[in-house]
Kinemage of the C-alpha trace (Angstrom):
@kinemage 1
@onewidth
@group {chain A} dominant
@subgroup {mainchain}
@vectorlist {calphas} color= white
{ca unk a 1} P 9.319 27.705 57.415
{ca unk a 2} L 9.824 27.213 61.143
{ca unk a 3} L 11.255 30.738 61.382
{ca unk a 4} L 8.188 32.144 59.591
{ca unk a 5} L 5.886 30.405 62.047
{ca unk a 6} L 7.978 31.514 65.029
{ca unk a 7} L 8.017 35.116 63.808
{ca unk a 8} L 4.225 35.079 63.445
{ca unk a 9} L 3.565 33.770 66.982
{ca unk a 10} L 2.246 36.091 69.668
{ca unk a 11} L 1.009 35.756 73.194
{ca unk a 12} L -2.715 36.410 73.590
{ca unk a 13} L -2.059 39.699 75.369
{ca unk a 14} L 0.068 41.030 72.501
{ca unk a 15} L -2.529 40.136 69.890
{ca unk a 16} L -5.473 41.411 71.941
{ca unk a 17} L -3.805 44.738 72.815
{ca unk a 18} L -3.404 45.540 69.108
{ca unk a 19} L -6.887 44.241 68.293
{ca unk a 20} L -8.392 46.452 71.010
{ca unk a 21} L -6.681 49.528 69.568
{ca unk a 22} L -8.232 48.783 66.171
{ca unk a 23} L -11.682 47.819 67.441
{ca unk a 24} L -14.595 50.121 68.056
{ca unk a 25} L -15.929 48.481 71.201
{ca unk a 26} L -17.841 49.958 74.077
{ca unk a 27} L -16.445 48.364 77.209
{ca unk a 28} L -18.183 48.398 80.555
{ca unk a 29} L -16.411 49.853 83.542
{ca unk a 30} L -14.156 47.384 85.237
{ca unk a 31} L -12.865 46.917 88.749
{ca unk a 32} L -11.362 49.994 90.359
{ca unk a 33} L -8.001 48.321 90.961
{ca unk a 34} L -6.371 45.625 88.811
{ca unk a 35} L -3.190 43.977 90.067
{ca unk a 36} L -1.249 42.191 87.308
{ca unk a 37} L 1.355 39.465 87.752
{ca unk a 38} L 3.133 38.447 84.557
{ca unk a 39} L 4.170 34.869 83.819
{ca unk a 40} L 7.921 34.154 83.801
{ca unk a 41} L 8.035 33.170 80.124
{ca unk a 42} L 6.088 36.302 79.238
{ca unk a 43} L 8.521 38.502 81.184
{ca unk a 44} L 11.514 36.792 79.559
{ca unk a 45} L 10.151 36.940 76.007
{ca unk a 46} L 8.295 40.225 75.612
{ca unk a 47} L 7.525 41.774 79.004
{ca unk a 48} L 4.139 42.625 80.464
{ca unk a 49} L 3.514 45.902 78.632
{ca unk a 50} L 0.929 44.391 76.291
{ca unk a 51} L -1.042 43.011 79.239
{ca unk a 52} L -1.133 46.422 80.893
{ca unk a 53} L -2.085 48.096 77.597
{ca unk a 54} L -4.894 45.610 77.028
{ca unk a 55} L -6.309 46.067 80.516
{ca unk a 56} L -5.939 49.862 80.309
{ca unk a 57} L -8.705 49.794 77.680
{ca unk a 58} L -11.177 48.888 80.444
{ca unk a 59} L -12.742 52.140 81.686
{ca unk a 60} L -12.404 53.345 85.264
{ca unk a 61} L -9.711 50.843 86.212
{ca unk a 62} L -6.249 51.529 87.583
{ca unk a 63} L -3.670 48.966 86.468
{ca unk a 64} L -0.756 48.054 88.736
{ca unk a 65} L 1.786 45.701 87.180
{ca unk a 66} L 3.742 43.949 89.899
{ca unk a 67} L 7.512 44.030 89.685
{ca unk a 68} L 7.648 40.473 90.986
{ca unk a 69} L 9.762 37.493 90.181
{ca unk a 70} L 8.584 33.949 89.688
{ca unk a 71} L 5.420 33.000 91.549
{ca unk a 72} L 7.199 29.856 92.724
{ca unk a 73} L 5.063 27.338 90.889
{ca unk a 74} L 7.186 27.304 87.712
{ca unk a 75} L 4.853 25.134 85.681
{ca unk a 76} L 4.291 22.053 87.808
{ca unk a 77} L 7.434 22.471 89.947
{ca unk a 78} L 5.550 23.430 93.104
{ca unk a 79} L 3.102 20.526 93.086
{ca unk a 80} L 5.319 17.646 94.347
{ca unk a 81} L 5.614 17.557 98.147
{ca unk a 82} L 9.409 17.820 97.990
{ca unk a 83} L 9.171 21.205 96.198
{ca unk a 84} L 6.229 22.701 98.069
{ca unk a 85} L 8.209 24.660 100.683
{ca unk a 86} L 10.589 26.161 98.115
{ca unk a 87} L 7.660 27.021 95.870
{ca unk a 88} L 5.806 28.841 98.637
{ca unk a 89} L 8.972 30.643 99.790
{ca unk a 90} L 9.419 31.985 96.259
{ca unk a 91} L 5.805 33.132 96.155
{ca unk a 92} L 6.217 34.866 99.507
{ca unk a 93} L 9.102 36.999 98.210
{ca unk a 94} L 6.841 39.408 96.292
{ca unk a 95} L 3.693 38.049 94.719
{ca unk a 96} L 1.676 36.560 97.551
{ca unk a 97} L 2.182 39.480 99.980
{ca unk a 98} L 1.189 41.935 97.228
{ca unk a 99} L -1.991 39.978 96.530
{ca unk a 100} L -2.847 39.917 100.235
{ca unk a 101} L -2.359 43.706 100.444
{ca unk a 102} L -4.889 44.187 97.650
{ca unk a 103} L -8.273 45.092 99.002
{ca unk a 104} L -11.575 43.451 98.202
{ca unk a 105} L -11.973 45.912 95.327
{ca unk a 106} L -8.677 44.769 93.758
{ca unk a 107} L -8.976 42.217 90.991
{ca unk a 108} L -5.970 39.974 90.441
{ca unk a 109} L -4.938 39.171 86.860
{ca unk a 110} L -2.301 36.626 85.898
{ca unk a 111} L -1.857 35.210 82.374
{ca unk a 112} L -0.038 32.101 83.632
{ca unk a 113} L -2.080 29.047 84.595
{ca unk a 114} L 0.481 27.981 87.182
{ca unk a 115} L 0.629 31.525 88.554
{ca unk a 116} L -3.142 31.583 89.041
{ca unk a 117} L -2.946 28.236 90.869
{ca unk a 118} L -0.166 29.540 93.141
{ca unk a 119} L -2.135 32.700 93.921
{ca unk a 120} L -5.204 30.673 94.844
{ca unk a 121} L -3.246 28.173 96.940
{ca unk a 122} L -1.160 30.842 98.673
{ca unk a 123} L -3.813 33.489 99.325
{ca unk a 124} L -7.248 32.034 98.665
{ca unk a 125} L -7.779 34.741 96.022
{ca unk a 126} L -8.925 33.835 92.526
{ca unk a 127} L -6.855 35.419 89.762
{ca unk a 128} L -8.257 35.819 86.253
{ca unk a 129} L -6.607 35.432 82.879
{ca unk a 130} L -6.667 38.759 80.987
{ca unk a 131} L -9.114 37.221 78.477
{ca unk a 132} L -11.567 36.500 81.308
{ca unk a 133} L -11.504 40.102 82.467
{ca unk a 134} L -11.846 41.358 78.901
{ca unk a 135} L -14.896 39.123 78.432
{ca unk a 136} L -16.469 40.622 81.566
{ca unk a 137} L -15.919 44.117 80.192
{ca unk a 138} L -17.492 43.188 76.859
{ca unk a 139} L -20.681 41.596 78.182
């Protein structure tokens, strides 16, 4: 029974990408540029293709999926003072500089809660969960 449950589990992005293909929805135009950072568990389990496919349904938006490693937060790893420097150094390898290079017209999307916190703390930019951006396109 546990195997049946495990086999039926999906990340939101996987489910929503398929649902969007089967739905007849009129979506509003989105931001011109969308920069996507995948969560580590997502990258390890299934990759970020479903996130990009989901966001590609939003008209007039160009999706750029970052080829970045861990954001450095790793769940709650980066919160204790003794891990802060290591956490920020990891973020500075790829993710945080890429976010800073994004212009004001670039929307940042990150499925991971800890990733969104690291982006905010490291750059001052607010990153959205893909569901938040999809909601904006629907309403």
